[in-house]
Backbone as CSV, one residue per row, in Angstrom:
resi,resn,N_x,N_y,N_z,CA_x,CA_y,CA_z,C_x,C_y,C_z
1,UNK,92.691,115.960,99.065,92.218,115.010,100.043,92.171,113.601,99.448
2,UNK,91.847,113.463,98.196,91.809,112.140,97.579,93.189,111.503,97.538
3,UNK,94.207,112.326,97.417,95.572,111.790,97.368,95.915,111.095,98.684
4,UNK,95.549,111.709,99.804,95.809,111.106,101.108,94.950,109.863,101.310
5,UNK,93.745,109.898,100.823,92.861,108.742,100.929,93.473,107.562,100.208
6,UNK,94.025,107.809,99.043,94.687,106.743,98.301,95.925,106.252,99.038
7,UNK,96.581,107.126,99.766,97.802,106.756,100.470,97.521,105.717,101.548
8,UNK,96.533,105.950,102.392,96.288,104.984,103.454,95.679,103.705,102.902
9,UNK,94.884,103.803,101.868,94.348,102.590,101.253,95.453,101.742,100.646
10,UNK,96.434,102.404,100.062,97.565,101.692,99.466,98.308,100.884,100.527
11,UNK,98.546,101.504,101.693,99.229,100.793,102.765,98.412,99.594,103.250
12,UNK,97.106,99.769,103.373,96.251,98.669,103.833,96.263,97.528,102.824
13,UNK,96.133,97.845,101.548,96.125,96.793,100.528,97.468,96.071,100.442
14,UNK,98.563,96.811,100.531,99.890,96.175,100.521,100.023,95.256,101.736
15,UNK,99.541,95.711,102.874,99.590,94.887,104.076,98.819,93.597,103.915
16,UNK,97.624,93.671,103.335,96.814,92.472,103.131,97.509,91.516,102.167
17,UNK,98.082,92.035,101.117,98.758,91.182,100.131,99.986,90.506,100.751
18,UNK,100.781,91.265,101.511,101.981,90.687,102.116,101.602,89.648,103.174
19,UNK,100.544,89.913,103.937,100.079,88.924,104.919,99.645,87.641,104.224
20,UNK,98.899,87.777,103.130,98.443,86.569,102.423,99.620,85.799,101.821
21,UNK,100.630,86.512,101.324,101.836,85.826,100.848,102.541,85.096,101.990
22,UNK,102.592,85.733,103.142,103.212,85.112,104.300,102.486,83.856,104.741
23,UNK,101.161,83.900,104.717,100.377,82.713,105.079,100.619,81.600,104.066
24,UNK,100.684,81.964,102.800,100.954,80.961,101.766,102.334,80.339,101.951
25,UNK,103.332,81.173,102.222,104.675,80.647,102.437,104.740,79.774,103.689
26,UNK,104.025,80.174,104.737,104.072,79.425,105.991,103.392,78.065,105.885
27,UNK,102.318,77.989,105.119,101.564,76.731,105.068,101.987,75.842,103.907
28,UNK,102.026,76.391,102.715,102.286,75.577,101.539,103.768,75.243,101.387
29,UNK,104.604,76.211,101.559,106.039,76.025,101.346,106.782,75.981,102.675
30,UNK,106.232,75.296,103.650,106.775,75.303,105.003,108.204,74.774,105.079
31,UNK,108.513,73.781,104.272,109.852,73.174,104.338,110.948,74.102,103.828
32,UNK,110.646,74.883,102.807,111.702,75.687,102.190,111.734,77.125,102.709
33,UNK,110.590,77.779,102.783,110.568,79.199,103.164,109.566,79.464,104.286
34,UNK,109.468,78.572,105.231,108.516,78.746,106.331,108.803,79.963,107.182
35,UNK,110.072,80.187,107.507,110.423,81.339,108.341,110.233,82.654,107.583
36,UNK,110.429,82.613,106.280,110.175,83.816,105.468,108.693,84.175,105.509
37,UNK,107.841,83.170,105.557,106.405,83.418,105.678,106.061,84.153,106.955
38,UNK,106.707,83.783,108.046,106.477,84.460,109.327,106.904,85.920,109.246
39,UNK,108.011,86.160,108.593,108.487,87.535,108.428,107.508,88.332,107.569
40,UNK,106.997,87.729,106.498,106.024,88.414,105.644,104.749,88.747,106.415
41,UNK,104.307,87.843,107.273,103.119,88.118,108.076,103.365,89.320,108.988
42,UNK,104.533,89.369,109.605,104.856,90.483,110.500,104.951,91.803,109.744
43,UNK,105.615,91.788,108.597,105.760,93.024,107.806,104.399,93.467,107.266
44,UNK,103.591,92.521,106.832,102.250,92.860,106.356,101.397,93.464,107.459
45,UNK,101.523,92.915,108.670,100.806,93.494,109.803,101.258,94.908,110.094
46,UNK,102.542,95.159,109.949,103.075,96.508,110.146,102.492,97.484,109.122
47,UNK,102.454,97.072,107.856,101.858,97.924,106.822,100.376,98.174,107.107
48,UNK,99.677,97.150,107.573,98.260,97.296,107.881,98.059,98.297,109.021
49,UNK,98.884,98.191,110.052,98.790,99.118,111.179,99.100,100.545,110.740
50,UNK,100.108,100.716,109.886,100.446,102.046,109.376,99.265,102.634,108.600
51,UNK,98.653,101.818,107.750,97.506,102.289,106.978,96.334,102.690,107.847
52,UNK,96.050,101.903,108.876,94.938,102.240,109.762,95.252,103.493,110.578
53,UNK,96.509,103.677,110.944,96.901,104.875,111.674,96.730,106.118,110.805
54,UNK,97.136,106.015,109.539,96.961,107.145,108.621,95.480,107.459,108.415
55,UNK,94.665,106.425,108.346,93.225,106.620,108.178,92.652,107.355,109.385
56,UNK,93.036,106.942,110.578,92.534,107.577,111.786,92.958,109.043,111.852
57,UNK,94.201,109.337,111.487,94.677,110.721,111.500,93.889,111.577,110.527
58,UNK,93.603,111.032,109.352,92.838,111.801,108.363,91.419,112.061,108.836
59,UNK,90.810,111.072,109.460,89.453,111.267,109.968,89.434,112.307,111.067
60,UNK,90.452,112.314,111.929,90.526,113.325,112.979,90.718,114.715,112.395
61,UNK,91.560,114.839,111.372,91.766,116.136,110.738,90.493,116.628,110.070
62,UNK,89.783,115.726,109.421,88.524,116.118,108.778,87.497,116.549,109.816
63,UNK,87.463,115.843,110.940,86.526,116.211,111.996,86.874,117.567,112.591
64,UNK,88.162,117.831,112.776,88.588,119.122,113.302,88.252,120.254,112.345
65,UNK,88.397,120.017,111.041,88.045,121.041,110.068,86.551,121.333,110.075
66,UNK,85.752,120.288,110.240,84.307,120.484,110.303,83.929,121.250,111.572
67,UNK,84.589,120.913,112.679,84.303,121.610,113.939,84.703,123.073,113.863
68,UNK,85.769,123.411,113.137,86.197,124.806,112.997,85.185,125.599,112.174
69,UNK,84.569,124.961,111.210,83.611,125.657,110.363,82.325,125.963,111.113
70,UNK,82.004,125.153,112.070,80.751,125.345,112.844,80.967,126.312,113.915
């Protein structure tokens, strides 16, 4: 179970890092790589959504296992 927990956390953290890189590229380096920053924000958001989806699935599975035991 810890392995899966690390999996969704990894996706969330990667998403946050890529989003922050995208914001940095969009604001600070707007003249050279502004459009790349927008792409990084979108990809980071995708990773964040994937991580939250994995988290929700794991919580549902854990809840179902608890309900089966009762």
